C-alpha positions, 0 to 999 in steps of 0.5 A: 564469357561466363560459366553458366551454360546449357547442357542437355537442355538444362542451365548449369553453373560450371558442372552443377545443374541449377535446378538442383540448387533451386530445389535445395536452397529455394528462390530467389537466390544468387549463384556465383561461378568461381571459375568465372571470378578467377578468369576475370581476375586473371584477365586483368593480371595478364593485361597489366603483366608488363608493368608492376601492378596490383589488382584491387578488387572493389569489395562493394561489387560483391562482398561475401567473404567467400568471394573475397577469399577466393580472389585473395588466395589468387593474389588480388588486393582489395579496394574497400570504402568502409570499415565494414568492407575492410573487416570483411577483407581481413576476415577473408584473410587479406593482409592489410598491405593489400588493402586500399581504403577509398571513399568520400566519407571516411570517419575518424573512427574508420581511419583509426581502425585501419591504421591500427590493423594495417593498410596499404594506402588511404586514398584521400578525397578532401582537404578536411579528411587529409588534415584529420588523418594527419592528426590521427596518424600523428597521435598514433605515432605512425606514418600512413601512405596516401594518395590524393583522389584528383577529379579530372572533370572528364565525362565518363559517358555512363549513367549519371548516378555512377559518374564520378569524374565530373566537376559536379560530382562529390568525389576527389579534389579538383585536379587544379588544386592538386599541387597545393594539396600535395605541398600541404601533405609534405608539411603535415606529420603522419602522412607520406604521399606515394601516388595519385588516385583517379576514378571517373565512373562505372560501366564505361563502354568506351576507352576514350574517357579513360585516355583523357583522364590518364593523360591528365594524371600523367601530366600531374605526375610529372608536375608533382615530381618537379615539385619534389614529390615521390610519385611511385603509385598510380591508382587508376580506379575501375569502371570498365563495363560488361555486356548486360545484354548478349545482343549488344556489342561487347565493351572493350576487353581488359587486354585493350584497357591494359594496352591503353594503361601502358600507352598513357602512363606506362612510361612513368615507372609507377606501380599501377593499381586498379580497382575493378569490381563489376567486370570481375563479379558481374557475369560471374553471378546470376539471380534465380527466381521462380514464377509465382503467377502468370497474370493477364492485364489490359493489353499486357501480360505479367510474370510475377516472380518471387524475386523483387527490387529488394533482391535486385535493385538495379532495374528499379534504380538505374533502369538496368537491363539483365537478360532473363532465361529459363533453367530449361532451354527452349526448343529451337523456334519455340514460341515467345510472347511479351511479358512485363516481368515484375516482383511482389513488392508494393511499388510500381517500380518493382519492375525488372523489364517491360514487354520482354519477349520470353518463352513460356514458363509455367507458374513454379518455373525458374528463371535466371537473371544473367550478369547479376553478380555485381551490385545484386546481393550487396545492394539487397535489403529487407524491404517489405519484411522480405528476408535477405536473398541467400548466396551460393558459390559453385566451383566445378561440381561442388557448391555451398551456401555462403550466406543462408536465407535468414528465417523470419524469426531471425530477421524479426529477432534482431529488433527489440521492443523497449520496456516502456512499450512491453505489455503490462 
């Protein structure tokens, strides 16, 4: 469910008509619904309510500090994968004790920074990282809570580029190595093992891979406790999918996922951490784009938009689907026609969809890409010297620009010509 609905024939974000935002901010632009973000966070809290838990929102999904503050004020923790994301979370007022540091390529500088400024735990991804963190923590005279991300070799049955739990993937330590790794942690200074971490992929639409992974984590928990380790937390990752096409069957609900967690690991007495990103932010955001030209081609017609792959890369990168709707609701039975919806970037890959049945939208008309809140703005770039897309947050009848579109002067002004290239 989201809060982008037609009212009197006009698409609204909560109580704000979207044509108002498009006219004021221009297009392309991302628009987020605070009510949807909070609703989805609450669904996870309710699903895990019988167990001690912390929902750590995955900052990489949509990392604007206004979104982080909204969720943090509602009690969310944060899952970060870089110093930059950590700094964003702290700028949003999230205390260090509610931030989990994940990621396969943490640098020594990043690890030192979070130790100086406060962290709930660091999820270790490799043995070299483990030893480096021990050296850093010992040199600072601190002890850092850690988990080990184990790779359970479970097929998440998702897109190959977002699968993270197979033996061939770069993430985590083979689960067969876990007992030896935890034994080494117990000997190393500056580290205190508090739990186990697992994450098998993103956009999962079936609970069975979770069931297989969590069963392995439960067995490992018992084995590690038998070895003398205090396993108090289980970080179960994120990955629950969302329905990108409204015509498709919906993926499992957070309540279904919560029931699975209770069934597979609830008996262990551990605090549960989860790291949802897509399910919280995905349906909470849309991308507004205007039709620049309607172009006829050989056997096909094109809608050329002012949004491009640099604004929303998911279709080009993953072949991802987004429902596309006009801001003004078509009349019942309105005629449709197949269009290739494309952007202005000089790449054939700058294509959002092919032969999509859409109602007539005139040049200058505005379309909305649904379910674009996750991995939209965070993956945007300035390719083709196109300014970064702005972001807008709506709450009830209020709305505000939370990231402005930079001017061309601001964009170019970040660059510098060296003295030896300056004109004489």
